[in-house]
C-alpha positions in Angstrom: 153.5 109.5 128.1 153.3 106.1 126.6 156.9 104.7 126.2 157.8 103.5 122.7 159.2 100.6 124.1 155.8 99.7 125.2 154.7 96.5 123.4 151.2 96.8 121.3 148.1 95.1 122.7 146.9 91.9 121.2 144.0 91.8 118.8 141.9 89.3 120.2 138.3 88.6 120.2 136.1 87.2 122.8 133.9 84.2 121.7 130.6 83.3 123.5 132.1 80.1 124.1 134.7 81.8 126.3 137.5 81.2 124.1 139.6 84.4 123.5 140.9 84.3 119.6 143.8 86.0 118.7 143.3 87.5 115.1 146.9 88.2 114.4 148.2 84.6 115.8 145.3 82.6 115.7 145.7 79.5 117.9 143.5 76.4 116.5 142.5 75.3 119.8 140.8 78.6 120.4 138.5 78.0 117.5 135.0 76.2 118.0 132.5 75.3 115.6 129.9 76.7 117.7 131.2 80.2 117.5 131.7 79.8 113.8 128.1 78.7 113.2 127.0 81.4 115.5 129.2 84.0 113.8 128.5 83.4 110.1 124.6 82.5 110.5 124.5 86.2 111.4 126.9 88.0 109.0 124.8 89.0 105.7 126.1 88.7 102.3 125.5 91.2 99.8 126.1 93.5 102.7 122.5 93.0 103.5 121.1 94.0 100.3 118.8 91.0 99.3 115.2 90.4 99.4 113.3 88.3 102.2 112.4 88.6 105.6 115.8 88.0 106.7 119.4 88.5 105.6 121.1 86.1 103.4 123.8 84.7 105.6 127.2 83.5 105.1 126.5 79.9 106.7 123.5 79.7 104.5 126.0 80.4 101.5 128.5 77.8 102.9 125.9 75.4 102.7 125.1 75.8 99.0 128.8 76.2 98.0 129.1 72.5 99.6 125.8 71.0 97.9 127.2 72.5 94.7 130.9 71.0 95.1 129.3 67.6 96.0 126.8 67.6 92.7 129.8 68.7 90.4 132.4 66.6 92.0 130.4 63.4 93.6 133.7 61.5 94.1 135.1 64.2 96.8 134.9 62.9 100.4 134.8 64.4 103.8 138.1 66.8 103.4 136.8 68.7 100.4 133.3 68.9 101.7 134.3 70.2 104.9 137.1 72.6 103.3 134.2 73.7 101.1 131.5 74.2 104.2 134.3 76.1 105.9 135.8 78.1 102.9 134.4 81.4 104.2 134.7 80.6 107.9 137.3 83.4 109.0 134.3 86.0 108.1 132.8 84.6 111.4 135.3 87.4 113.2 136.0 89.5 110.4 132.8 89.6 108.5 131.9 89.8 104.9 133.8 92.0 103.1 133.2 92.4 99.4 136.0 91.7 96.8 136.8 94.8 95.5 137.1 96.0 99.0 139.5 93.5 99.8 141.5 94.0 96.5 141.8 97.6 97.7 143.0 96.9 101.0 145.8 94.9 99.5 147.6 91.7 100.1 148.0 92.1 104.0 144.3 91.4 104.4 144.5 88.5 102.0 147.3 87.2 104.1 145.5 87.6 107.3 142.5 86.1 105.9 144.3 83.1 104.9 146.3 82.6 108.1 142.9 82.3 110.1 141.7 80.1 107.5 144.6 77.9 107.8 144.2 77.8 111.5 140.3 76.9 111.2 141.5 74.1 108.7 144.1 72.6 111.4 141.2 72.6 113.8 139.1 70.2 112.2 141.5 68.0 110.5 141.4 69.3 107.0 144.3 68.3 104.8 146.0 70.5 102.5 143.9 70.6 99.3 144.9 69.9 95.8 144.9 72.7 93.1 141.8 71.1 91.6 139.4 70.7 94.6 140.9 74.5 95.8 139.6 75.3 91.9 136.1 73.7 92.6 135.2 75.2 95.8 135.9 78.5 94.3 133.8 77.6 91.1 130.9 76.4 93.4 131.3 80.0 95.2 131.2 81.7 92.2 128.2 79.7 90.9 126.6 80.2 94.1 127.0 84.0 93.8 125.4 83.8 90.7 121.8 82.3 92.1 122.1 84.6 95.0 123.0 87.5 92.6 119.6 86.8 90.3 117.4 85.6 93.0 118.0 87.5 95.8 120.5 90.6 94.9 118.2 92.3 92.1 120.9 91.3 89.0 119.5 90.8 85.9 120.7 87.1 84.3 123.0 89.2 81.6 124.7 91.3 84.1 125.4 88.2 86.5 127.1 86.4 83.9 129.3 89.2 83.3 130.6 88.7 87.1 129.7 85.1 88.1 130.0 81.6 87.0 127.5 80.8 84.5 125.7 77.6 86.4 125.5 74.2 84.7 124.3 71.8 87.5 122.3 68.9 87.7 118.5 69.9 87.4 117.3 68.9 91.2 119.6 71.3 92.6 119.0 73.8 90.2 115.5 74.1 90.5 116.1 74.2 94.5 118.4 77.3 94.0 115.7 78.9 91.6 113.6 79.4 94.7 116.5 80.5 96.8 115.0 81.8 99.8 117.0 83.5 103.1 116.3 81.5 106.9 116.7 83.3 109.9 119.8 83.0 111.5 118.7 80.6 114.1 117.9 78.0 111.5 121.1 78.9 109.4 122.9 78.2 112.5 121.2 75.0 113.2 121.8 73.7 109.5 125.5 74.5 109.2 126.1 72.5 112.3 123.9 69.9 111.2 126.1 69.7 108.2 129.2 69.7 110.0 128.1 66.7 112.5 127.2 64.9 108.8 130.9 65.5 107.5 132.9 65.3 111.0 130.8 62.7 112.9 133.0 62.5 116.1 
């Protein structure tokens, strides 16, 4: 019989880098960008219900959000753009849960996700965001979702406009997103790591 005083096992995840990440009390030193890139490139947005030969990954979504933030807020520097790139980084271990399901789970899930995100931001030296910067990233996230919904997930424009931010982007970026196409996990991982290196060269 198990003793009632016996401590519960830690909830940790082993990474390909060899790191062991405690999910309930994440230590920044156990977080590696290679693990994040590998995981996000293999997590499908929209529960995989998208057109194309490949799943549309969270890594590719994160790159799009970063591009949108840069287009809408050209004055933002490394700190804000790196935060945009990593805004969904917790999903490298917890997956991409749709918003209604997160709401159904409750605030405990959001607190857990936030704690992991803060550890990730700490690991890479991302300073606390202003309310305007956090709002800009959220806006870019919903704009990206609009393009993903209408280009890949089968939404009609009128339907998408009831759920997501109506896009108002520079013509060049709008045209690029209008032909949005999923890439392989390998390519998404490579592109994500390249963007990270660009924003944090050291």
